[in-house]
Backbone as a chain_set.jsonl record, in Angstrom:
{"seq": "MKFQFGACRAGTYGAHYDQEVIALSHQTGVLLVEYAFLLMVISGIWLVASQLPALKWARFRTVVAGAALSIAGILLIIATHWAHFG", "coords": {"N": [[-6.863, -6.684, 10.904], [-6.936, -3.592, 11.933], [-9.385, -0.877, 12.245], [-9.871, 2.547, 12.761], [-13.227, 4.722, 14.035], [-13.156, 7.627, 14.172], [-12.624, 7.717, 17.272], [-14.271, 8.339, 20.513], [-13.129, 10.282, 23.195], [-13.107, 8.517, 26.67], [-14.352, 9.766, 29.894], [-14.445, 12.408, 29.305], [-16.454, 15.69, 28.452], [-19.194, 16.134, 26.45], [-18.772, 15.384, 22.775], [-16.075, 14.816, 22.008], [-13.519, 14.083, 19.723], [-10.695, 12.409, 17.917], [-7.821, 13.417, 16.38], [-7.005, 11.439, 14.114], [-8.746, 9.875, 11.892], [-8.85, 7.135, 10.338], [-6.998, 4.73, 12.071], [-4.453, 2.742, 11.511], [-3.323, -0.919, 12.589], [0.537, -1.574, 13.655], [1.434, -4.083, 13.133], [0.008, -4.792, 10.777], [0.933, -2.762, 8.511], [3.49, -3.236, 8.161], [2.51, -5.597, 6.723], [1.257, -4.514, 4.842], [3.548, -3.099, 3.324], [4.784, -5.359, 2.698], [3.565, -6.66, 0.856], [3.529, -4.652, -0.836], [6.662, -4.372, -1.862], [6.91, -6.737, -2.817], [5.136, -6.847, -4.989], [6.684, -4.484, -6.297], [8.786, -6.616, -6.895], [7.707, -8.334, -8.72], [6.93, -6.684, -10.963], [9.291, -6.047, -11.82], [10.345, -7.857, -13.258], [8.498, -8.444, -14.812], [9.272, -6.165, -16.238], [11.309, -6.554, -16.958], [10.492, -9.07, -18.557], [8.792, -7.774, -20.671], [11.173, -7.262, -22.758], [12.088, -8.489, -23.648], [12.516, -10.135, -26.91], [11.538, -12.456, -28.004], [9.2, -12.377, -27.197], [5.596, -12.101, -26.614], [3.075, -9.83, -26.367], [4.134, -6.925, -26.002], [3.625, -4.456, -25.136], [1.26, -4.686, -23.425], [2.334, -5.793, -21.188], [3.904, -3.92, -20.157], [2.461, -2.01, -19.185], [1.281, -3.356, -17.664], [2.993, -4.073, -15.469], [3.511, -1.093, -15.061], [1.061, -0.649, -13.554], [1.035, -2.21, -11.508], [3.341, -1.218, -9.957], [2.301, 1.209, -9.347], [0.516, 0.906, -7.559], [1.6, -0.469, -5.51], [3.352, 2.077, -4.872], [1.635, 2.707, -3.774], [0.272, 1.463, -2.018], [2.876, 1.915, -0.189], [2.809, 4.521, 0.22], [-0.024, 4.564, 2.052], [0.875, 2.453, 4.856], [3.746, 4.361, 5.147], [1.975, 6.268, 6.41], [-0.82, 5.888, 7.807], [-0.051, 3.674, 9.011], [2.115, 4.638, 10.696], [4.566, 3.479, 9.587], [7.661, 2.768, 9.5]], "CA": [[-6.799, -5.339, 9.602], [-7.614, -2.486, 12.708], [-9.584, 0.071, 11.79], [-10.581, 3.169, 13.917], [-12.79, 5.859, 13.096], [-13.08, 8.576, 15.119], [-12.779, 6.987, 18.671], [-14.588, 9.136, 21.476], [-12.47, 9.956, 24.942], [-13.479, 8.388, 27.929], [-14.263, 11.103, 30.864], [-15.113, 14.285, 28.6], [-18.197, 15.735, 28.755], [-19.374, 16.148, 24.646], [-18.016, 14.803, 21.922], [-14.525, 14.866, 21.319], [-13.257, 13.369, 18.669], [-9.41, 12.119, 17.983], [-7.639, 13.848, 14.858], [-6.715, 10.724, 13.666], [-9.485, 8.931, 11.191], [-8.407, 5.585, 9.735], [-5.854, 4.144, 12.436], [-4.345, 0.836, 11.449], [-2.179, -1.414, 13.226], [1.783, -2.107, 13.121], [1.423, -5.729, 11.808], [-0.776, -4.297, 9.228], [1.612, -1.607, 7.883], [3.74, -4.029, 8.159], [1.898, -6.555, 5.5], [0.813, -3.677, 3.438], [5.005, -2.694, 2.96], [5.304, -6.827, 2.491], [3.269, -6.861, -0.166], [4.171, -3.293, -2.093], [7.902, -4.904, -1.879], [6.133, -8.341, -3.602], [4.346, -5.822, -6.007], [8.113, -3.992, -6.857], [9.437, -7.148, -7.711], [7.274, -9.043, -9.427], [6.801, -5.512, -12.061], [10.34, -5.777, -12.51], [10.224, -9.182, -13.72], [7.517, -8.458, -15.731], [9.496, -5.286, -17.108], [12.591, -7.613, -17.407], [9.826, -9.845, -19.692], [8.588, -7.262, -21.792], [12.09, -6.511, -23.329], [13.01, -9.765, -24.491], [12.054, -9.908, -28.436], [10.767, -13.658, -28.088], [7.807, -13.198, -26.134], [4.559, -11.318, -27.682], [2.813, -8.848, -25.701], [5.29, -6.477, -24.544], [3.396, -3.097, -24.215], [0.757, -5.342, -21.951], [3.092, -6.554, -19.769], [4.254, -2.764, -19.725], [1.241, -1.511, -19.003], [0.876, -4.271, -15.925], [4.493, -3.269, -14.559], [3.338, 0.364, -14.586], [0.511, -0.566, -12.895], [1.648, -2.947, -10.42], [4.342, -0.208, -8.968], [1.692, 2.495, -8.98], [-0.109, 0.174, -6.848], [2.784, -0.485, -4.558], [3.509, 3.386, -4.267], [-0.065, 3.787, -2.856], [0.919, 0.498, -0.138], [3.728, 2.442, 0.932], [2.005, 5.992, 1.187], [-0.648, 3.688, 3.144], [2.306, 1.959, 5.49], [3.925, 5.089, 6.039], [0.883, 7.815, 6.565], [-1.659, 5.444, 8.617], [0.088, 2.831, 10.177], [3.157, 4.88, 11.375], [5.614, 2.445, 9.795], [9.247, 3.871, 9.354]], "C": [[-7.474, -4.106, 11.33], [-7.963, -1.351, 12.167], [-10.652, 1.265, 12.998], [-11.301, 4.383, 13.399], [-13.742, 6.809, 14.123], [-13.46, 7.892, 16.663], [-12.873, 8.049, 19.232], [-13.539, 8.92, 23.093], [-13.274, 9.658, 25.791], [-13.708, 9.445, 29.07], [-14.08, 12.204, 30.356], [-16.605, 14.286, 28.725], [-18.259, 16.238, 26.561], [-18.852, 15.645, 24.289], [-16.877, 15.384, 21.822], [-14.067, 13.871, 20.642], [-11.751, 13.352, 18.323], [-8.737, 13.183, 16.876], [-8.069, 12.205, 13.712], [-7.856, 10.025, 13.05], [-9.747, 7.509, 11.652], [-6.974, 5.104, 10.941], [-5.5, 2.82, 11.944], [-3.005, 0.35, 12.678], [-0.761, -1.269, 13.399], [2.122, -3.73, 12.295], [0.504, -5.035, 10.653], [-0.274, -3.536, 8.103], [2.75, -2.525, 7.65], [3.814, -4.779, 7.212], [1.603, -5.33, 4.321], [2.399, -3.138, 2.902], [5.197, -4.619, 2.371], [4.968, -6.96, 1.097], [2.999, -5.38, -1.201], [5.514, -3.902, -2.48], [7.476, -6.039, -3.392], [5.766, -7.476, -5.319], [6.207, -5.268, -7.169], [8.811, -4.719, -7.671], [9.027, -7.681, -8.403], [6.713, -7.943, -11.279], [7.932, -5.312, -12.413], [10.173, -6.849, -13.423], [9.735, -8.597, -14.536], [7.68, -6.723, -17.198], [10.722, -5.506, -18.078], [11.592, -8.467, -19.092], [9.309, -9.025, -20.596], [9.401, -6.751, -22.807], [12.689, -7.885, -23.878], [11.813, -9.839, -25.677], [11.407, -10.934, -28.722], [9.355, -13.734, -27.775], [6.903, -11.803, -26.291], [3.77, -10.285, -26.099], [3.783, -8.027, -24.979], [4.53, -5.13, -24.027], [2.238, -3.298, -23.22], [1.309, -5.518, -20.947], [3.942, -5.131, -19.603], [3.722, -2.486, -19.106], [1.022, -2.114, -17.197], [2.037, -4.086, -14.752], [4.069, -2.252, -14.288], [2.168, 0.037, -13.716], [0.178, -1.367, -11.469], [2.77, -1.835, -9.309], [3.54, 1.265, -8.645], [0.719, 1.945, -7.415], [0.692, 0.098, -5.281], [3.434, 0.471, -3.858], [2.505, 3.405, -3.282], [-0.198, 3.368, -1.682], [1.645, 1.045, 0.445], [3.357, 4.039, 1.271], [0.723, 5.705, 2.363], [-0.471, 3.139, 4.546], [2.047, 2.963, 6.269], [3.261, 6.528, 7.041], [-0.25, 7.205, 7.929], [-0.621, 4.676, 9.566], [1.241, 3.245, 11.142], [4.394, 3.811, 11.167], [6.828, 2.701, 9.179], [9.25, 4.805, 10.189]], "O": [[-8.692, -4.102, 11.51], [-7.102, -0.682, 11.595], [-11.631, 1.016, 13.701], [-10.73, 5.14, 12.614], [-14.828, 6.554, 14.643], [-14.619, 7.642, 16.995], [-12.058, 8.933, 18.966], [-13.316, 7.927, 23.785], [-14.273, 10.37, 25.894], [-12.756, 10.219, 28.972], [-13.497, 13.069, 31.01], [-17.501, 13.473, 28.952], [-17.358, 16.544, 25.779], [-18.071, 15.055, 25.035], [-16.803, 16.573, 21.513], [-14.256, 12.722, 21.043], [-11.325, 14.502, 18.427], [-9.634, 13.953, 16.533], [-8.991, 11.995, 12.924], [-8.192, 9.21, 13.909], [-10.344, 6.94, 12.566], [-5.86, 5.211, 10.43], [-6.289, 1.878, 12.004], [-2.166, 0.992, 13.31], [-0.735, -0.067, 13.134], [2.759, -4.174, 11.341], [0.921, -5.055, 9.495], [-0.786, -3.543, 6.984], [2.961, -2.492, 6.438], [4.896, -4.901, 6.639], [1.78, -5.435, 3.108], [2.294, -2.666, 1.769], [5.987, -4.782, 1.442], [5.784, -7.287, 0.235], [2.265, -5.336, -2.189], [5.568, -3.992, -3.707], [7.768, -5.962, -4.586], [6.215, -7.694, -6.445], [6.605, -5.624, -8.278], [9.367, -4.327, -8.697], [9.862, -7.87, -9.288], [6.299, -8.42, -12.336], [8.066, -4.474, -13.304], [9.774, -6.515, -14.539], [10.537, -8.02, -15.27], [7.032, -6.33, -18.168], [11.065, -5.075, -19.179], [11.947, -8.413, -20.269], [9.31, -9.596, -21.686], [8.938, -6.006, -23.671], [13.75, -8.042, -24.481], [10.605, -9.674, -25.507], [10.589, -10.796, -29.631], [8.552, -14.651, -27.946], [7.364, -10.673, -26.136], [4.224, -10.317, -24.956], [4.203, -8.193, -23.834], [4.664, -4.699, -22.882], [2.044, -2.478, -22.322], [0.808, -5.409, -19.828], [4.819, -5.258, -18.749], [4.216, -2.543, -17.98], [0.763, -1.59, -16.114], [1.924, -3.994, -13.529], [4.083, -2.086, -13.068], [2.347, 0.733, -12.717], [-0.698, -1.142, -10.633], [2.801, -1.857, -8.079], [3.968, 2.18, -7.942], [0.407, 2.657, -6.46], [0.309, 0.572, -4.211], [3.973, 0.308, -2.764], [2.522, 3.989, -2.198], [-0.521, 3.967, -0.656], [1.515, 0.993, 1.668], [3.578, 4.616, 2.335], [0.529, 6.435, 3.335], [-1.371, 3.248, 5.378], [1.259, 3.132, 7.199], [3.723, 7.322, 7.86], [-0.485, 7.932, 8.894], [-0.409, 5.037, 10.724], [1.484, 2.591, 12.156], [5.07, 3.347, 12.086], [6.712, 2.863, 7.964], [10.191, 5.598, 10.226]]}, "num_chains": 1, "name": "protein.A"}
């Protein structure tokens, strides 16, 4: 994972910093997207399992699936914005 915090350009007078504060490599972006899609698959399975009447803890499974979908969405936003994925 490559983080870049305000890289200063060489050969300039004074401190001129780039606009981008955090930069992720393309490989890190791909990894984040893979994790996001994996979380979506897991949350889909949990939503299906929460609707089966034989299994207990339906509300808990729905909450976990919703949280997994939220985290997946955040990972996709990070990957598309800072890692320039897509």
